[in-house]
FIVEXFI-554464 format. One record per atom (N, C-alpha, C): residue in three letters; residue number from 1; x, y, z. Coordinates in steps of 0.001 Angstrom, whole numbers, plus 524288, in hexadecimal, padded with zeros to 5 digits. Layout:
// residues N
+-----+-----+-------+-------+-------+
| res |   n |     X |     Y |     Z |
+-----+-----+-------+-------+-------+
| ALA | NUM |     X |     Y |     Z |
...
+-----+-----+-------+-------+-------+
This chain:
// residues 129
+-----+-----+-------+-------+-------+
| res |   n |     X |     Y |     Z |
+-----+-----+-------+-------+-------+
| MET |   1 | F3847 | E8DAD | EBF01 |
| MET |   1 | F396D | E9084 | EBA42 |
| MET |   1 | F3BF6 | E8DC4 | EB680 |
| LEU |   2 | F3FB6 | E8A0E | EB7DE |
| LEU |   2 | F423A | E87C3 | EB3F6 |
| LEU |   2 | F3FFE | E8330 | EB13D |
| ASN |   3 | F3BA8 | E8167 | EB4B5 |
| ASN |   3 | F381A | E7CFD | EB257 |
| ASN |   3 | F340F | E7EB5 | EAF7D |
| ARG |   4 | F31C4 | E835D | EB14B |
| ARG |   4 | F2D3A | E84FE | EAE8B |
| ARG |   4 | F2D0E | E8A11 | EAB53 |
| GLY |   5 | F3273 | E8C93 | EABD2 |
| GLY |   5 | F320C | E914D | EA875 |
| GLY |   5 | F2ECD | E9575 | EA8B8 |
| LEU |   6 | F2C49 | E9723 | EA4B3 |
| LEU |   6 | F296B | E9B7D | EA513 |
| LEU |   6 | F23E2 | E9A28 | EA758 |
| LEU |   7 | F2249 | E94BB | EA806 |
| LEU |   7 | F1E05 | E937E | EAB75 |
| LEU |   7 | F1E09 | E9540 | EB169 |
| TRP |   8 | F22E9 | E951B | EB2E5 |
| TRP |   8 | F24A0 | E96AD | EB81C |
| TRP |   8 | F2309 | E9BD2 | EB899 |
| ALA |   9 | F2545 | E9FD4 | EB52F |
| ALA |   9 | F23BB | EA499 | EB546 |
| ALA |   9 | F1E03 | EA698 | EB4DA |
| ARG |  10 | F1B78 | EA3B7 | EB0F5 |
| ARG |  10 | F15F7 | EA484 | EB075 |
| ARG |  10 | F12F1 | EA3F8 | EB50C |
| ASP |  11 | F1444 | E9FAA | EB7CB |
| ASP |  11 | F11BC | E9D02 | EBC44 |
| ASP |  11 | F1211 | EA1A8 | EC0FE |
| ARG |  12 | F1660 | EA4E9 | EC0B7 |
| ARG |  12 | F17AE | EA85D | EC4E5 |
| ARG |  12 | F1561 | EADD8 | EC31E |
| GLY |  13 | F131F | EAE2C | EBED3 |
| GLY |  13 | F1138 | EB34F | EBC84 |
| GLY |  13 | F1538 | EB685 | EB94A |
| TYR |  14 | F19D6 | EB484 | EB7D0 |
| TYR |  14 | F1CE5 | EB74E | EB558 |
| TYR |  14 | F1D2D | EB6B1 | EAFED |
| ALA |  15 | F1A72 | EB3B9 | EAE1D |
| ALA |  15 | F1964 | EB32E | EA857 |
| ALA |  15 | F13A6 | EB113 | EA77C |
| SER |  16 | F1184 | EB11E | EA26E |
| SER |  16 | F0C93 | EB097 | EA1A0 |
| SER |  16 | F0C97 | EABC0 | E9D7E |
| ASP |  17 | F0711 | EA951 | E9CA0 |
| ASP |  17 | F0732 | EA55F | E9877 |
| ASP |  17 | F08D5 | EA782 | E9361 |
| ASP |  18 | F081B | EAC5F | E9195 |
| ASP |  18 | F08FB | EAE90 | E8D41 |
| ASP |  18 | F0FB7 | EAE2C | E8CA4 |
| ASP |  19 | F11D0 | EAEF0 | E90E8 |
| ASP |  19 | F179C | EAF1E | E90B6 |
| ASP |  19 | F19CD | EA94D | E8ED5 |
| LEU |  20 | F162D | EA551 | E90E4 |
| LEU |  20 | F1874 | E9FA2 | E8FBA |
| LEU |  20 | F17B6 | E9F2A | E8952 |
| GLU |  21 | F14BE | EA1D8 | E8728 |
| GLU |  21 | F133E | EA0D6 | E80AA |
| GLU |  21 | F17DF | EA37F | E7DF0 |
| VAL |  22 | F1B08 | EA709 | E7FA2 |
| VAL |  22 | F1EE9 | EA976 | E7C87 |
| VAL |  22 | F24E1 | EA7EF | E7E28 |
| VAL |  23 | F251F | EA43D | E8125 |
| VAL |  23 | F2A7B | EA246 | E82FE |
| VAL |  23 | F2BEF | E9D02 | E811E |
| GLU |  24 | F30BE | E9C85 | E804D |
| GLU |  24 | F322F | E96DE | E7E4D |
| GLU |  24 | F3084 | E92A0 | E8255 |
| GLU |  25 | F2DBD | E8E58 | E7F9E |
| GLU |  25 | F2B9E | E8A16 | E825E |
| GLU |  25 | F2802 | E8BCA | E862E |
| HIS |  26 | F24D3 | E8F8C | E8605 |
| HIS |  26 | F2108 | E9150 | E8978 |
| HIS |  26 | F23FB | E91E7 | E8E9A |
| GLY |  27 | F2894 | E943E | E8F3A |
| GLY |  27 | F2A5F | E95C5 | E93B2 |
| GLY |  27 | F2D3F | E91E4 | E9712 |
| HIS |  28 | F2CA1 | E8C98 | E956E |
| HIS |  28 | F2F70 | E883E | E97E6 |
| HIS |  28 | F301D | E837A | E9534 |
| PHE |  29 | F345A | E8117 | E96A5 |
| PHE |  29 | F35B6 | E7BDD | E93E3 |
| PHE |  29 | F33A7 | E7870 | E969C |
| GLN |  30 | F2FA9 | E749B | E9420 |
| GLN |  30 | F2E16 | E7045 | E96F9 |
| GLN |  30 | F31A7 | E6C40 | E99E7 |
| GLU |  31 | F3675 | E6C54 | E9699 |
| GLU |  31 | F39DE | E680A | E98AA |
| GLU |  31 | F3E1D | E6A82 | E9C93 |
| ALA |  32 | F3D3E | E6F79 | E9DFE |
| ALA |  32 | F4101 | E7261 | EA162 |
| ALA |  32 | F4132 | E6F83 | EA6DC |
| ARG |  33 | F457F | E6F24 | EA82C |
| ARG |  33 | F46C4 | E6CAB | EAD9E |
| ARG |  33 | F4B2E | E6F9C | EB0CB |
| SER |  34 | F49CF | E71FA | EB4D0 |
| SER |  34 | F4DA7 | E7549 | EB759 |
| SER |  34 | F5277 | E72B7 | EB9CA |
| GLU |  35 | F5138 | E6D5C | EBAA9 |
| GLU |  35 | F54B0 | E6AC0 | EBD4E |
| GLU |  35 | F59BD | E696D | EB948 |
| TYR |  36 | F5876 | E6AD7 | EB4A5 |
| TYR |  36 | F5D3E | E6A3B | EB076 |
| TYR |  36 | F6084 | E6EF8 | EAFE4 |
| VAL |  37 | F5EBF | E73AB | EB252 |
| VAL |  37 | F60F6 | E783C | EB251 |
| VAL |  37 | F652D | E7961 | EB6D1 |
| SER |  38 | F6972 | E79ED | EB57A |
| SER |  38 | F6E1C | E79FF | EB992 |
| SER |  38 | F6C9A | E7EA0 | EBCBC |
| ASP |  39 | F6EDD | E7EDF | EC20A |
| ASP |  39 | F6F1B | E82A0 | EC57E |
| ASP |  39 | F70C8 | E881F | EC35B |
| ARG |  40 | F754D | E8756 | EC057 |
| ARG |  40 | F782C | E8BBE | EBECE |
| ARG |  40 | F753F | E8E3E | EBA80 |
| ALA |  41 | F72C4 | E8BA0 | EB63E |
| ALA |  41 | F6EA6 | E8DC0 | EB30F |
| ALA |  41 | F69D1 | E9022 | EB5BB |
| LYS |  42 | F6830 | E8D78 | EB96A |
| LYS |  42 | F6393 | E902F | EBC3D |
| LYS |  42 | F65E0 | E95F3 | EBE8D |
| GLU |  43 | F6A80 | E95F3 | EC103 |
| GLU |  43 | F6C7B | E9A21 | EC372 |
| GLU |  43 | F6CA6 | E9EAC | EBEB3 |
| ARG |  44 | F6FAC | E9D1E | EBB1A |
| ARG |  44 | F70E1 | EA13A | EB5B3 |
| ARG |  44 | F6B73 | EA330 | EB3AD |
| GLY |  45 | F67C2 | EA020 | EB3B0 |
| GLY |  45 | F6326 | EA13A | EB06B |
| GLY |  45 | F5F1F | EA4DA | EB3F9 |
| ALA |  46 | F6032 | EA4AE | EBA00 |
| ALA |  46 | F5BE5 | EA701 | EBD60 |
| ALA |  46 | F5B57 | EACEF | EBC36 |
| SER |  47 | F5F3F | EAF77 | EBAAB |
| SER |  47 | F5EE9 | EB593 | EB9A7 |
| SER |  47 | F5C53 | EB65E | EB49B |
| GLN |  48 | F5AC1 | EB21E | EB15B |
| GLN |  48 | F58C6 | EB352 | EACDE |
| GLN |  48 | F5311 | EB147 | EACA7 |
| LEU |  49 | F5191 | EAF80 | EB0BA |
| LEU |  49 | F4C2B | EADAC | EB145 |
| LEU |  49 | F47FF | EB0DA | EAE7E |
| GLY |  50 | F44C3 | EAFB6 | EAB1A |
| GLY |  50 | F40EE | EB314 | EA95C |
| GLY |  50 | F429E | EB7BF | EA57F |
| THR |  51 | F4705 | EB73D | EA400 |
| THR |  51 | F48D1 | EBB75 | EA107 |
| THR |  51 | F4960 | EB9F3 | E9A94 |
| ILE |  52 | F4AB1 | EB549 | E99C0 |
| ILE |  52 | F4ACE | EB36E | E93F9 |
| ILE |  52 | F45E0 | EB34C | E91F8 |
| GLY |  53 | F44A1 | EB63C | E8D9B |
| GLY |  53 | F3FF3 | EB5AD | E8A70 |
| GLY |  53 | F3B23 | EB855 | E8DD7 |
| ALA |  54 | F3BCD | EBAB5 | E9231 |
| ALA |  54 | F378A | EBC92 | E950C |
| ALA |  54 | F34DB | EC0C2 | E9275 |
| GLY |  55 | F3691 | EC365 | E8E82 |
| GLY |  55 | F3488 | EC8B2 | E8C0F |
| GLY |  55 | F3135 | EC6B9 | E8705 |
| ARG |  56 | F3208 | EC1A7 | E8491 |
| ARG |  56 | F2E75 | EC1A0 | E8005 |
| ARG |  56 | F2986 | EC0AF | E80E5 |
| LEU |  57 | F2644 | EC394 | E7D38 |
| LEU |  57 | F2097 | EC3D9 | E7D5C |
| LEU |  57 | F1E3B | EBF91 | E7952 |
| LEU |  58 | F20A9 | EC067 | E7499 |
| LEU |  58 | F2059 | EBCFC | E7008 |
| LEU |  58 | F24CF | EB992 | E6FE1 |
| SER |  59 | F240E | EB49F | E6D5C |
| SER |  59 | F2828 | EB178 | E6C29 |
| SER |  59 | F2A4E | EB3AD | E6683 |
| ARG |  60 | F2EF1 | EB234 | E6530 |
| ARG |  60 | F3169 | EB480 | E605F |
| ARG |  60 | F2DCE | EB2D4 | E5B9F |
| THR |  61 | F2B79 | EADC5 | E5B6B |
| THR |  61 | F2842 | EAB92 | E57F6 |
| THR |  61 | F22F9 | EAF91 | E579D |
| ALA |  62 | F207B | EB052 | E5CB5 |
| ALA |  62 | F1C51 | EB37F | E5C9C |
| ALA |  62 | F1D6D | EB8D1 | E5A1C |
| ALA |  63 | F2269 | EBACB | E5BC8 |
| ALA |  63 | F22BF | EC02E | E5A9A |
| ALA |  63 | F239B | EC0B2 | E5424 |
| LYS |  64 | F2640 | EBD57 | E51E9 |
| LYS |  64 | F26BC | EBCF0 | E4BA3 |
| LYS |  64 | F21FF | EBC1F | E4913 |
| ARG |  65 | F1D99 | EB900 | E4B90 |
| ARG |  65 | F1899 | EB776 | E4970 |
| ARG |  65 | F1535 | EBC37 | E49D1 |
| THR |  66 | F150F | EBEF6 | E4F0B |
| THR |  66 | F116B | EC2F6 | E4F0B |
| THR |  66 | F1218 | EC8F8 | E4DF6 |
| LEU |  67 | F1795 | ECA64 | E4E0F |
| LEU |  67 | F1950 | ECF4F | E4D95 |
| LEU |  67 | F1A7F | ED032 | E485D |
| ASP |  68 | F196F | ED51C | E4648 |
| ASP |  68 | F1A60 | ED723 | E415D |
| ASP |  68 | F1FB1 | EDA10 | E4054 |
| TYR |  69 | F2382 | ED812 | E3D93 |
| TYR |  69 | F281B | EDA6E | E3D41 |
| TYR |  69 | F285B | EE07F | E3BE2 |
| ASP |  70 | F25DA | EE188 | E3768 |
| ASP |  70 | F25AE | EE6A5 | E3569 |
| ASP |  70 | F2349 | EEAC7 | E398D |
| GLN |  71 | F1F3E | EE94F | E3C46 |
| GLN |  71 | F1C63 | EEC57 | E4007 |
| GLN |  71 | F200B | EECB9 | E443B |
| LEU |  72 | F2293 | EE889 | E4600 |
| LEU |  72 | F265C | EE8CC | E4A0C |
| LEU |  72 | F2BA3 | EED7E | E4937 |
| ARG |  73 | F2D11 | EED5A | E4457 |
| ARG |  73 | F30F8 | EF10B | E42C5 |
| ARG |  73 | F2F3E | EF6A3 | E42F9 |
| ARG |  74 | F2A6D | EF6E3 | E416F |
| ARG |  74 | F2827 | EFC19 | E416E |
| ARG |  74 | F2700 | EFD8D | E468F |
| GLU |  75 | F2585 | EFAFA | E49D1 |
| GLU |  75 | F24DE | EFC72 | E4FEF |
| GLU |  75 | F294E | EFE13 | E528D |
| LEU |  76 | F2CF2 | EFAD5 | E5180 |
| LEU |  76 | F3350 | EFBDA | E53C8 |
| LEU |  76 | F34B6 | F0016 | E51E3 |
| SER |  77 | F34A6 | F015E | E4DA1 |
| SER |  77 | F36B3 | F0600 | E4A73 |
| SER |  77 | F332A | F0B54 | E4C86 |
| ALA |  78 | F2E96 | F0B0E | E4D96 |
| ALA |  78 | F2BBC | F0F4C | E502B |
| ALA |  78 | F2DD2 | F1013 | E54E9 |
| GLN |  79 | F2FF2 | F0CB2 | E57DC |
| GLN |  79 | F323F | F0D51 | E5CD6 |
| GLN |  79 | F383C | F0EA0 | E5D84 |
| GLY |  80 | F39F6 | F1057 | E57EF |
| GLY |  80 | F3F82 | F11A5 | E57C0 |
| GLY |  80 | F4296 | F0D09 | E5870 |
| ILE |  81 | F40E2 | F083D | E5826 |
| ILE |  81 | F4519 | F03DC | E5800 |
| ILE |  81 | F4636 | F0200 | E5213 |
| VAL |  82 | F4BA1 | F019E | E51B4 |
| VAL |  82 | F4D3B | F0068 | E4C63 |
| VAL |  82 | F4EAC | EFA68 | E4C60 |
| VAL |  83 | F4C5E | EF78E | E48E9 |
| VAL |  83 | F4D42 | EF244 | E4887 |
| VAL |  83 | F5079 | EF10B | E43FB |
| ARG |  84 | F5426 | EED63 | E4505 |
| ARG |  84 | F574A | EEB19 | E4178 |
| ARG |  84 | F572A | EE52D | E4309 |
| ALA |  85 | F533B | EE2AA | E402A |
| ALA |  85 | F5250 | EDCDC | E41C3 |
| ALA |  85 | F5416 | ED972 | E3CC1 |
| GLY |  86 | F5719 | ED536 | E3E90 |
| GLY |  86 | F5933 | ED252 | E3A8C |
| GLY |  86 | F548F | ECE9E | E37D1 |
| SER |  87 | F5054 | ECE5C | E3A9D |
| SER |  87 | F4BE9 | ECBCA | E3870 |
| SER |  87 | F4638 | ECD74 | E3ADB |
| ALA |  88 | F42B7 | ECC93 | E3816 |
| ALA |  88 | F3CBB | ECE5C | E3AC1 |
| ALA |  88 | F3BD6 | ECA61 | E3F64 |
| ARG |  89 | F3DA2 | EC573 | E3ED3 |
| ARG |  89 | F3C85 | EC1DD | E42E9 |
| ARG |  89 | F3F88 | EC40D | E47EE |
| GLY |  90 | F4381 | EC58F | E4774 |
| GLY |  90 | F46F3 | EC718 | E4BE8 |
| GLY |  90 | F44F7 | ECC47 | E4E56 |
| LEU |  91 | F42E7 | ECF8A | E4BA1 |
| LEU |  91 | F40AF | ED483 | E4DA8 |
| LEU |  91 | F3B17 | ED283 | E501C |
| LEU |  92 | F3802 | ECFA2 | E4DE7 |
| LEU |  92 | F324D | ECE20 | E5047 |
| LEU |  92 | F3364 | ECAAF | E5628 |
| GLU |  93 | F370A | EC816 | E5619 |
| GLU |  93 | F3856 | EC4C5 | E59B4 |
| GLU |  93 | F395A | EC838 | E5F7E |
| GLU |  94 | F3BD6 | ECC84 | E5EFC |
| GLU |  94 | F3D6A | ED0AD | E6296 |
| GLU |  94 | F3A5E | ED5B5 | E627B |
| ALA |  95 | F35B1 | ED4F6 | E5FFE |
| ALA |  95 | F3222 | EDA23 | E609C |
| ALA |  95 | F30C6 | EDB0B | E6554 |
| PRO |  96 | F2FCC | EDFE4 | E675A |
| PRO |  96 | F2E3C | EE1BA | E6C14 |
| PRO |  96 | F296E | EDEC9 | E6DB2 |
| GLU |  97 | F25A7 | EDD1F | E6A32 |
| GLU |  97 | F208F | EDAE0 | E6B52 |
| GLU |  97 | F21BB | ED515 | E6D82 |
| ALA |  98 | F25EB | ED31D | E6C07 |
| ALA |  98 | F26E0 | ECDC1 | E6D91 |
| ALA |  98 | F2936 | ECD59 | E725F |
| TYR |  99 | F2976 | ED14E | E7602 |
| TYR |  99 | F2B9A | ED207 | E7B72 |
| TYR |  99 | F275C | ED3C5 | E7F34 |
| LYS | 100 | F27EC | ED21F | E83CA |
| LYS | 100 | F2490 | ED3B9 | E880D |
| LYS | 100 | F26DF | ED8FD | E89B3 |
| ASP | 101 | F233C | EDBC3 | E8BCE |
| ASP | 101 | F2478 | EE1AB | E8E20 |
| ASP | 101 | F29CC | EE0A2 | E9165 |
| VAL | 102 | F2D86 | EE215 | E90D1 |
| VAL | 102 | F322C | EE159 | E9452 |
| VAL | 102 | F315F | EE3BA | E99DA |
| ASP | 103 | F2E3A | EE7C2 | E9A55 |
| ASP | 103 | F2DD0 | EE972 | EA0AA |
| ASP | 103 | F2A28 | EE5F7 | EA2CE |
| GLN | 104 | F26E1 | EE2DF | EA038 |
| GLN | 104 | F239B | EDF61 | EA2BA |
| GLN | 104 | F2619 | EDA44 | EA41F |
| VAL | 105 | F2942 | ED92E | EA0B7 |
| VAL | 105 | F2CD5 | ED433 | EA1DC |
| VAL | 105 | F3095 | ED556 | EA63A |
| ILE | 106 | F32FB | EDA82 | EA714 |
| ILE | 106 | F366B | EDB15 | EAADA |
| ILE | 106 | F33C7 | EDB77 | EAFE5 |
| ARG | 107 | F2E5C | EDDBF | EAFD2 |
| ARG | 107 | F2BB3 | EDDF2 | EB547 |
| ARG | 107 | F29FA | ED814 | EB723 |
| VAL | 108 | F2854 | ED4C8 | EB33B |
| VAL | 108 | F27DE | ECF9D | EB50A |
| VAL | 108 | F2C22 | ECC8A | EB6B3 |
| ILE | 109 | F3137 | ECD6C | EB4AC |
| ILE | 109 | F35C0 | ECADE | EB60B |
| ILE | 109 | F36E6 | ECCB9 | EBBA0 |
| GLU | 110 | F3647 | ED1D2 | EBC18 |
| GLU | 110 | F37D6 | ED418 | EC0FB |
| GLU | 110 | F342C | ED220 | EC589 |
| ALA | 111 | F2F40 | ED2F3 | EC3FF |
| ALA | 111 | F2B4E | ED126 | EC82E |
| ALA | 111 | F2BDC | ECB56 | EC9F3 |
| SER | 112 | F2D91 | EC846 | EC680 |
| SER | 112 | F2DC9 | EC2A1 | EC792 |
| SER | 112 | F33A9 | EC13D | ECA52 |
| ALA | 113 | F3650 | EC592 | ECB35 |
| ALA | 113 | F3B7F | EC528 | ECDD6 |
| ALA | 113 | F3FCB | EC1CD | ECB37 |
| LEU | 114 | F3E80 | EC115 | EC592 |
| LEU | 114 | F4232 | EBE5F | EC31C |
| LEU | 114 | F46A2 | EC167 | EC1B6 |
| SER | 115 | F4621 | EC6B1 | EC0E7 |
| SER | 115 | F4AAD | ECA34 | EBF71 |
| SER | 115 | F48D1 | ECFC3 | EC0D7 |
| ARG | 116 | F4C68 | ED31F | EC041 |
| ARG | 116 | F4B20 | ED8F2 | EC179 |
| ARG | 116 | F4D38 | EDBE7 | EBCF4 |
| PRO | 117 | F4AF4 | EDFEE | EBBD0 |
| PRO | 117 | F4E27 | EE356 | EB769 |
| PRO | 117 | F51F3 | EE664 | EB9E3 |
| VAL | 118 | F561E | EE750 | EB6C4 |
| VAL | 118 | F5AB3 | EEA2B | EB834 |
| VAL | 118 | F5CA5 | EEEAE | EB4A5 |
| ALA | 119 | F597E | EEEAB | EB06F |
| ALA | 119 | F5B82 | EF235 | EACC1 |
| ALA | 119 | F5610 | EF2FE | EA88D |
| ASN | 120 | F54F6 | EF7D3 | EA5C4 |
| ASN | 120 | F5192 | EF84F | EA2FD |
| ASN | 120 | F54A5 | EFA41 | E9D3A |
| LEU | 121 | F5489 | EF60A | E99A6 |
| LEU | 121 | F57FC | EF6E2 | E954A |
| LEU | 121 | F54A3 | EF858 | E903C |
| VAL | 122 | F56DF | EFBC1 | E8D60 |
| VAL | 122 | F54BC | EFD7D | E8863 |
| VAL | 122 | F56AD | EFB30 | E83D4 |
| PRO | 123 | F54C8 | EF798 | E80BF |
| PRO | 123 | F57DF | EF565 | E7BFD |
| PRO | 123 | F5932 | EFA0A | E7846 |
| THR | 124 | F5D06 | EF979 | E75BF |
| THR | 124 | F5EB5 | EFCC2 | E7194 |
| THR | 124 | F5F7C | EFA7A | E6C90 |
| ALA | 125 | F6010 | EF4D4 | E6D3B |
| ALA | 125 | F5FF7 | EF109 | E6877 |
| ALA | 125 | F5ECC | EEBAF | E6A16 |
| VAL | 126 | F5C0B | EE8EB | E66F5 |
| VAL | 126 | F5BB6 | EE340 | E6785 |
| VAL | 126 | F5DF0 | EE0B1 | E6279 |
| ILE | 127 | F61E7 | EDD12 | E63C6 |
| ILE | 127 | F6433 | ED9F1 | E6049 |
| ILE | 127 | F62D0 | ED431 | E6158 |
| LYS | 128 | F60BD | ED14E | E5DA2 |
| LYS | 128 | F5EF8 | ECB54 | E5E2E |
| LYS | 128 | F62B0 | EC9DB | E59D7 |
| GLY | 129 | F6468 | EC4D3 | E5C07 |
| GLY | 129 | F67AC | EC20D | E58B9 |
| GLY | 129 | F69AD | EBD15 | E5A2B |
+-----+-----+-------+-------+-------+
């Protein structure tokens, strides 16, 4: 995993080629060398395996390029969601359409034995900064 990154997960059916397109460096750093990672860092990071960035469907750039700010505000408002955004860019980057279905992400992570769900949280606010 440390040397191949998301390619490791894709080869085992935990990710797809589409996932490689929307993550930094296509899911792996060519120069990554696991022998340069300390045992302590590996131990600390083991519980986070597969969790950082696992939910994005669109990159921040793609979200800003393809989503419409005014339409997004209308859709959120129709769902009773009040938006106080510092910028159009910030709202577009965090649009629901920019993320994978969280239930699907949880199912894949649990099925792969990378982690298990312990709570189902309902957000009451999103603060980005």
